[in-house]
N, C-alpha and C positions, 0 to 999 in steps of 0.2 A: 542121325537117320529117320525119317517119321516112319509112320505106316507104309502111304504109298511107297514111297520108296524104299520100302525092304521090300516090297510086293513086287514090284521091278527085277530087281534083283535079283531074288527067291526064283523067276520063273525057272530057270533052266534046272535049279535041282528041283522042282517038284512031280509028285507022279504027274501020269497024264488026267486023271480025274479030278485030282487038286490043281491042277495048271487051269482047266477049264473055270474051275472056281472063278479064280485070282484075275480071269481075262474076262469075267463078267465081270467082275467088282472093278477091275481100272478103267472098262469102258463106261461106267457110269456108277463110281462109290457115289454119291448125292442120292444115288436111288436107292441104294446097298444100304447106308444107313437107316432106312426106314422098312424096310423088305422082313417079313418072318422068311426063319430057316428054311420052312419047306416052298414058299416062294422065288429064294434064291437059288435052293438046290433045282426045281425046273427047271429055272432061267438057264443053270452052268449044264442041265441034262445031266445030273450024277444024284444020288442017294444023301438023305440028312446026317446020317453017320458021318456021311466023306466030307462035307458042308462042317461040324464039329471036328472030324480030322485036321482038317486045313488049319481051323482057325487056333489050334493046340501046335500046329508046325508053326506057326507066325507068332508064336509064346503069348498068346492069348488062351484066358481059363476057361472059355467058350462062346459060343456065338456071341451071349449079350456085349460081353466083356470085348469082344472083338471089333464090335461096333461102335462101342463108346472110342474103343481106341482109331478107330478110321474117323469116327465123329471127330476128334481132333486135332488128326493129320490136315483134315480138311479147313478148321479153321484159323491152324496154323497156315497152308497156304500149298497147295500141290504142285509138288516140279512137274508135272504132268498129269494130265486130265485127258483119254483118248475118250472125246467126245463126238462120237458119230453121227453123223447127218439123218436123221430125221423127215421119213416123211411128208409132215406136214409143215416143215420148219419153212418158213418166210428165207426173201434171199436175203434178207440181214444176218436172218438167224444163223444163216450156215455158211454166209460170209463172215462171221464171228467165230465162230466156230472154225474154222479151215485157220484161220488169224492167229487164233488163241494155243490152236494143237501146234503149228505150226513155232510159234514163238519158245511156247514150253516147251518141246523137242530140241529145239538150239540151243534152250538153257538147259536142257539136262546131259546136252553131248559137252557142254563148255563146263559143266561141273564134273564131270567125270572123263574125261578125254584123257588117256593114258599117257602124258608131256614125252616120255622117255621112251615108247613107240614110236611116237610122232619123229621125236631129236636120230631115232636109228632108223627110220623109214627117209629123211631127210638125207641123211648122211649117204645112204645107199644111191638115193637117184643122185647125187652130186658126182659121185665116184661111178657112177654108169657108164656103159658104154653104147646101151642100146636099152631103150625105155618100151615098156607095154603094156597097153591099158584093155582087159577082160571085162567083158559082161555080157548079161545072156538078155535078153526081155526090158522092163522095164528100168533097169539096172546098166544096161548099154548106155541109154543118155549120159548119164553119168558118167563114165568111162569114154566117150566121144566128148563130152565137155573138157575133161582132163588132157584127153588129146590136145584136142585145139589151141588149150594152155599150155601146153610143155612144148607146144611145134615154133614157138616161139621163140627158144633155144635151139645151142648149137647140138646139143644130145640127138642121135637119131633119137625117134618117136613113131610107135605105131600104135593104132586102133582096129581091134576086131570087134564084132557080135556075130562071126560064126563058128560054131562049135571045130568044124575037119580046117579051118583057117587056122585058129587059137591050137587045136593038135600039134599041127607041123609049125608053128612059133615055140611051138613047146617042146618039143623031141631036140630041135636045131637048136634050142636056148643056150648058150657059154660062159664062162665064167665072166663077171663083172655087167651082165645083166641083170637088169630089174623087170618081175614081171609083177602088174597088177591085177591082182583077181580083184573083181566089185560084186558084191549081193549081197542084200539087207538081209533076207535069213540064213544064209551060207550051206544052204540046203539042195540048190540046185544041181542035180547030178552031174547034169553033163558038166558043169563046170569045175565041180570038185574033181570029175578024172583027169582032166585039163592041167589042173592045180597038185594033182598026184603025178602026174607026168615032167610038169616041170620039174616037181622036190626033187626028184631024180637025176637032174643038172646040177651044176654048180653055181646057178644062177639064181638071185635071192629071191625069193618069192613073199609078196607083201600081199596081205587082203583086207581090204575094207567094209566088213563084213560085221557079225553079230558073234561074242565070243566066246568060247567050247560049240562051236559047229562044228558038222565035216571039213567046211571048208578052213576053217579057222586050225586043225588040224591039220592042214597040211602046206602053213605058211609059217614062214620064218617070221615073218612080223605081222602082230593084228591089230587096226585102228579099229576101234568098234565105237558107234556113236550111241549105243546104250537108250534107243528108242525104240519103245514096247509099241511096233503100228503092225497090226495084225493084217499082215501082206497076202496072206490064204487067203484073205475073204477080200479084201477093200484094195485098193489100185494104190502101190505107195503115193507119201503123198510127201508128211510133215521127213519122214524117214531120207527121202528122196535128197530135199534140200539141204540136212544135215550134213549126209555124205557131200552134197556141192561144196560143202563151207569147209570142209576137212581138207577137200583140191584143194581150195583157195589159200589153207595153212601152206600144205603142201608144196604148193607154186610159190606165197610167197617166202617161206623159208628157202627154200632152192634157190631165191633170184636174192635173199641177202646174204646168204652163203657164199655168192660170186663173187661179191665184193662192188667197189663203186664200179671197175673199170667197165663190170659186165653189165650193171645199169644202163649205164651211158652206151653201152655196145643197144639195147634194149630199146632204149630211149629213141636213137637216129632210124630205127626201124619203125618206130611209129610214127616216126617224122616224113620217112618215107613210103606211108600210107595212105598220108593224107590226102594227098589229090583225089585219092579212090569215094570221097565222100563229097558233096556240095559245100559248099561254104556256109557258118551259121549266119542265119539274115537276123536284121531288129528291123522292128516296128518303129516304122517314124510316129515322132511324137508332134505334136501340132502348138 
């Protein structure tokens, strides 16, 4: 594990002030290796002793040693660099940044995904008598996408981005039901409260959320993308794409576990919808 990966994994364990230093470095490690300790402290809005303490926490002897380790990590290649768009970026610049961040985020998720948790989630979903997907704000779009994909199956499925409806569904949850809560940060109070209600039922509670978050604490199974994106300040971008890929993995596992006969049924459903589209046209070649 290089220093960049170590920083990402250490974020939840750091103190509030040390986490601010780590987030500044992760946002732009190239700049950090050329900064003085005073400059980095100013950017992170912490004291210089805090920066030194952070460096020792990360296993470095001091700030100069930390910068050397960081530079070595960058030479080896970073699994994720959160390159925020700057005011003066050109269209080509911010387009490249967005694509690079998204591809790097997917790579991080692929390398750190918990296959055992995925297996448990797919097993529970396959045995479910009813499935519900809940999300709020930007996470609601991911929950809605999951709902659309699971509608193809014969298991009753529900989607809600309304807290009151979610509460009622959680209160009425029964053994055999599976409730999936989606939140990148896992710190949305209303969603955590609904998950806590669901946990008191005999239903299975799955969280597509940050590990060690308040929401994760209420879940039986946690699926984490491990993408260090600061959605408190920025709209979720790469983290949302990573969540959608996890949903695709769940859908694929669900389908494969049902067997060939089930896949044939899905093929017939797809065929029945063919008339809802215009036929493909080909250009005449002279």
